[in-house]
C-alpha positions, -999 to +999 in steps of 0.1 A: -012-066+819-040-067+845-061-043+824-058-065+794-069-095+814-098-075+827-109-066+792-108-102+782-131-112+810-157-087+801-166-104+768-189-135+768-175-169+761-182-181+726-207-208+738-224-188+764-261-193+763-260-221+739-267-249+763-304-257+765-318-252+799-289-232+814-297-202+834-282-178+809-294-196+778-324-174+771-323-141+790-338-125+758-376-120+763-397-144+743-413-116+724-379-104+711-367-137+699-365-145+661-397-161+649-406-182+619-433-206+609-453-218+639-432-194+661-400-209+647-410-244+659-401-258+625-377-236+607-366-212+635-329-205+639-307-192+666-308-200+703-338-219+716-350-229+751-358-263+736-329-288+733-319-302+699-339-331+685-310-355+687-303-348+724-340-349+732-344-384+716-312-396+731-321-385+766-356-399+763-343-433+752-317-433+779-343-424+806-364-454+796-338-480+787-318-474+819-348-481+841-360-518+841-392-507+859-402-485+830-394-512+804-411-539+824-442-517+829-444-510+792-442-547+783-467-557+810-492-531+798-490-544+762-494-580+772-523-572+796-540-551+769-537-579+744-552-605+767-580-580+775-587-575+739-588-612+732-613-617+760-635-589+746-636-608+713-610-588+693-603-604+659-575-587+641-538-586+635-515-585+665-494-561+646-520-533+652-509-532+688-476-515+679-493-482+687-509-493+720-486-470+741-484-442+716-489-406+726-523-391+720-539-385+695-522-415+679-531-438+707-567-424+707-569-433+670-558-468+679-585-470+707-613-459+683-602-483+656-600-512+681-634-504+696-650-502+662-636-535+651-648-552+683-682-536+689-690-518+657-707-484+661-733-484+689-737-480+726-711-507+734-686-487+713-693-456+733-688-474+766-656-489+754-644-455+742-651-439+775-633-466+795-604-464+770-601-427+775-600-431+813-574-459+812-553-440+787-552-410+810-542-432+839-514-449+819-501-416+805-501-401+840-482-430+856-457-433+828-450-395+827-445-394+865-420-423+863-402-407+833-398-374+851-384-391+881-359-410+859-349-377+842-345-358+874-333-384+899-319-412+878-342-438+893-378-449+893-399-456+924-435-459+934-434-423+945-428-412+909-458-431+897-480-417+925-469-382+918-477-388+881-514-391+891-514-354+896-516-352+858-547-374+855-572-346+849-549-330+823-541-363+806-579-370+805-585-336+789-558-344+763-575-377+756-609-361+752-596-333+730-578-359+709-611-379+706-629-347+696-603-339+671-605-373+654-643-372+653-644-337+639-618-346+614-638-376+601-668-354+597-652-323+581-622-334+560-639-359+538-659-330+523-626-317+509-620-349+488-598-379+493-565-362+487-568-329+505-591-344+531-565-370+541-538-344+543-560-322+564-567-351+588-530-359+591-522-323+598-549-321+625-534-351+643-499-337+641-513-304+654-529-322+683-496-338+693-478-304+687-500-284+711-508-310+737-476-331+739-462-312+769-494-309+790-490-340+813-454-331+822-464-295+828-492-306+851-469-328+872-440-304+876-461-273+881-493-286+897-515-262+878-550-267+867-561-284+834-566-252+814-533-236+824-514-268+818-528-271+783-521-234+776-485-237+788-480-268+767-491-248+736-468-219+745-438-243+750-445-258+716-444-223+700-410-214+715-387-204+686-358-225+672-367-258+687-381-275+655-408-290+676-432-294+647-405-314+629-403-337+659-441-342+660-442-349+623-414-374+625-430-392+654-464-393+636-450-409+605-429-434+625-459-443+647-485-449+619-473-456+584-438-469+592-441-493+621-476-504+612-465-512+577-433-531+588-450-551+616-444-588+610-475-607+601-494-575+595-523-592+577-524-623+599-554-626+622-545-647+652-547-648+690-512-663+693-487-639+678-453-653+667-422-646+687-410-622+660-442-603+662-441-601+700-405-588+699-414-562+673-446-551+691-430-548+725-399-531+712-420-504+693-441-498+724-410-493+745-399-468+718-432-450+722-424-445+759-390-432+749-406-406+727-428-397+756-397-392+776-382-370+749-412-347+751-409-347+789-372-339+787-379-310+764-404-296+788-380-299+818-354-279+799-377-253+784-399-248+815-382-218+829-385-200+796-422-207+789-440-173+791-467-169+817-488-149+792-492-153+755-464-137+734-477-105+717-480-106+680-456-087+658-481-060+649-490-054+686-453-052+695-446-029+666-474-006+676-463-005+712-427+003+701-440+030+678-461+045+705-432+045+729-410+063+703-438+089+698-440+096+735-403+104+737 
């Protein structure tokens, strides 16, 4: 009887290793995991260090909605930004501010469009863009620090915001890279024609979010330099089975065509938005922070499984395996 019990205990439980972030979830080396398009980030199957999309979005929304300080800061930032834009002479629809707290490069796209509408293209536009990149990096750092504290400690304090400033250089690099990506896209993709060029530009923005989305959280939690934080963000995005590209594509289309198109009074130019417009704009910007929290949660869970070095390509791995067999 005891021997039978012993034999039962030797086999793994049916759900062993299926919980994202558990210590035994991914003992398989990254190079040996099943791989698909974009490293399995879209269509990959099997176990993944990244948590499921539903859980990621749920935890992100809970981390933000359960903290009045985070919700209040998001609302205060949107109101302050609107007042600042009016003082600068902005004449446009209040509905455009639905993407004010979006993640780069979507927020960078908003900053460039806003600067062009206020100042046109000239020296003042360049000054505005530079200041916007700096402010965007500060806001991203503070919000990410507070989000991580909410995810890890269940509360938000000033210490979390201060710790978030550790990510300022990395967040600034993400903003600059997003700016460069948008400028390069506007120069290159129109050559391909209106249809293919537009699709290429959209793909470039999604790719920017895909590879750079984890960088601020990585910089805060690991305290590494800018280059290494960006690299590790890209490696985390390429982890198999997490459908990370699907999440980035979903967020992109929600942030631009959907919420912008459904914004109340989208074509109305006024300095005094209606109550309905304010509720919609503020709610969507809080949702942007929740998506930011979803990305941070995914990084927290997947962090122990992000490889220190780039994963070898299949051919290199096959050659190494063939060489090992030949030496036997």
